[in-house]
C-alpha beads as a LAMMPS data file, in Angstrom:
LAMMPS data file: protein, C-alpha beads

114 atoms
113 bonds

1 atom types
1 bond types

-500.0 500.0 xlo xhi
-500.0 500.0 ylo yhi
-500.0 500.0 zlo zhi

Masses

1 110.0

Atoms # bond

1 1 1 28.136 -348.030 475.354
2 1 1 28.262 -351.484 473.795
3 1 1 26.142 -352.831 470.962
4 1 1 25.972 -356.522 470.154
5 1 1 25.455 -357.494 466.538
6 1 1 24.300 -361.014 465.771
7 1 1 24.564 -362.811 462.459
8 1 1 24.437 -366.297 461.006
9 1 1 20.827 -367.304 461.459
10 1 1 18.814 -368.863 458.674
11 1 1 16.933 -371.938 457.548
12 1 1 18.324 -375.451 457.559
13 1 1 17.025 -378.992 457.355
14 1 1 17.005 -381.257 460.374
15 1 1 20.426 -382.714 460.995
16 1 1 22.162 -379.698 459.552
17 1 1 24.440 -377.132 461.158
18 1 1 24.570 -373.385 461.623
19 1 1 27.017 -371.010 463.247
20 1 1 25.847 -367.844 464.955
21 1 1 28.143 -364.908 465.633
22 1 1 27.819 -362.258 468.326
23 1 1 30.161 -359.289 467.952
24 1 1 30.481 -356.302 470.259
25 1 1 30.759 -352.824 468.791
26 1 1 32.307 -350.541 471.365
27 1 1 35.055 -351.223 473.827
28 1 1 35.157 -354.210 476.100
29 1 1 37.987 -353.614 478.521
30 1 1 38.302 -357.058 479.988
31 1 1 37.091 -360.576 479.581
32 1 1 33.371 -360.817 480.215
33 1 1 30.703 -363.441 480.651
34 1 1 28.566 -364.279 477.627
35 1 1 25.241 -365.994 477.236
36 1 1 23.143 -367.436 474.431
37 1 1 19.360 -367.605 474.741
38 1 1 16.491 -368.546 472.503
39 1 1 12.793 -367.867 472.370
40 1 1 10.320 -369.910 470.378
41 1 1 6.823 -368.606 469.555
42 1 1 4.555 -368.800 472.584
43 1 1 7.408 -369.772 474.896
44 1 1 9.576 -367.920 477.355
45 1 1 13.151 -367.025 476.589
46 1 1 15.487 -369.745 477.809
47 1 1 19.212 -369.813 478.382
48 1 1 20.953 -372.468 476.317
49 1 1 24.658 -371.758 476.750
50 1 1 26.921 -369.604 478.890
51 1 1 30.607 -368.779 478.990
52 1 1 32.249 -367.334 482.098
53 1 1 35.034 -364.762 482.117
54 1 1 37.488 -367.639 482.422
55 1 1 36.027 -369.380 479.421
56 1 1 34.167 -372.123 481.240
57 1 1 31.010 -373.168 479.411
58 1 1 27.684 -374.646 480.449
59 1 1 24.826 -375.895 478.302
60 1 1 21.157 -376.641 478.684
61 1 1 20.335 -380.333 478.552
62 1 1 18.412 -379.791 475.324
63 1 1 21.546 -378.698 473.435
64 1 1 24.300 -380.506 475.333
65 1 1 26.714 -382.302 472.994
66 1 1 25.200 -380.593 469.945
67 1 1 25.986 -376.897 470.511
68 1 1 29.323 -375.284 471.343
69 1 1 30.316 -371.766 472.428
70 1 1 33.690 -370.394 471.417
71 1 1 35.341 -367.031 472.089
72 1 1 36.988 -365.740 468.927
73 1 1 38.228 -362.609 470.667
74 1 1 37.423 -360.493 473.707
75 1 1 34.650 -358.887 471.629
76 1 1 33.201 -361.814 469.662
77 1 1 31.780 -365.209 470.440
78 1 1 30.218 -367.834 468.206
79 1 1 27.649 -370.545 468.805
80 1 1 28.140 -373.636 466.691
81 1 1 24.985 -375.677 466.337
82 1 1 25.117 -379.228 465.002
83 1 1 22.520 -381.966 464.528
84 1 1 19.770 -379.358 464.500
85 1 1 16.217 -380.411 465.232
86 1 1 12.896 -378.736 464.377
87 1 1 12.452 -377.941 468.081
88 1 1 15.594 -375.804 467.897
89 1 1 13.660 -373.303 465.763
90 1 1 13.567 -369.977 467.616
91 1 1 14.960 -366.483 467.727
92 1 1 18.436 -366.668 469.213
93 1 1 19.896 -363.899 471.354
94 1 1 23.306 -363.304 472.828
95 1 1 24.243 -361.132 475.762
96 1 1 27.390 -359.955 477.468
97 1 1 27.690 -359.127 481.147
98 1 1 30.160 -356.271 481.653
99 1 1 31.063 -353.981 484.534
100 1 1 28.933 -351.313 482.860
101 1 1 25.889 -353.534 482.544
102 1 1 24.330 -356.328 480.521
103 1 1 23.904 -355.830 476.792
104 1 1 21.752 -357.843 474.376
105 1 1 21.908 -358.577 470.692
106 1 1 18.961 -357.931 468.396
107 1 1 18.219 -361.610 467.851
108 1 1 18.552 -363.810 464.811
109 1 1 16.009 -366.327 463.505
110 1 1 16.881 -369.993 463.200
111 1 1 14.397 -372.243 461.423
112 1 1 14.891 -376.006 461.221
113 1 1 12.630 -377.962 458.897
114 1 1 11.898 -381.657 459.182

Bonds

1 1 1 2
2 1 2 3
3 1 3 4
4 1 4 5
5 1 5 6
6 1 6 7
7 1 7 8
8 1 8 9
9 1 9 10
10 1 10 11
11 1 11 12
12 1 12 13
13 1 13 14
14 1 14 15
15 1 15 16
16 1 16 17
17 1 17 18
18 1 18 19
19 1 19 20
20 1 20 21
21 1 21 22
22 1 22 23
23 1 23 24
24 1 24 25
25 1 25 26
26 1 26 27
27 1 27 28
28 1 28 29
29 1 29 30
30 1 30 31
31 1 31 32
32 1 32 33
33 1 33 34
34 1 34 35
35 1 35 36
36 1 36 37
37 1 37 38
38 1 38 39
39 1 39 40
40 1 40 41
41 1 41 42
42 1 42 43
43 1 43 44
44 1 44 45
45 1 45 46
46 1 46 47
47 1 47 48
48 1 48 49
49 1 49 50
50 1 50 51
51 1 51 52
52 1 52 53
53 1 53 54
54 1 54 55
55 1 55 56
56 1 56 57
57 1 57 58
58 1 58 59
59 1 59 60
60 1 60 61
61 1 61 62
62 1 62 63
63 1 63 64
64 1 64 65
65 1 65 66
66 1 66 67
67 1 67 68
68 1 68 69
69 1 69 70
70 1 70 71
71 1 71 72
72 1 72 73
73 1 73 74
74 1 74 75
75 1 75 76
76 1 76 77
77 1 77 78
78 1 78 79
79 1 79 80
80 1 80 81
81 1 81 82
82 1 82 83
83 1 83 84
84 1 84 85
85 1 85 86
86 1 86 87
87 1 87 88
88 1 88 89
89 1 89 90
90 1 90 91
91 1 91 92
92 1 92 93
93 1 93 94
94 1 94 95
95 1 95 96
96 1 96 97
97 1 97 98
98 1 98 99
99 1 99 100
100 1 100 101
101 1 101 102
102 1 102 103
103 1 103 104
104 1 104 105
105 1 105 106
106 1 106 107
107 1 107 108
108 1 108 109
109 1 109 110
110 1 110 111
111 1 111 112
112 1 112 113
113 1 113 114
């Protein structure tokens, strides 16, 4: 069983930066694919960044060139968010796709004020 623990959310002014962390508690036996999602009030959850097992990354157009995913270890990834905008305000979730299944973090709130 794997649990993902997210941290690093908070409030920031437009133009600021935040770094979110997603750490797995429990054993991950190999490299896995990771994803970052967000959900704003009244909107569906959307994928904003992914990292394959090989470390290749993709980004949604809305965050391209502002957000970056980095693997710190086999069990932890971070999402660096720069030049934040009010429309980036949402609950952010991470997930990891393992051979045993897909696991989700509990979500962390990011609020960007203008």
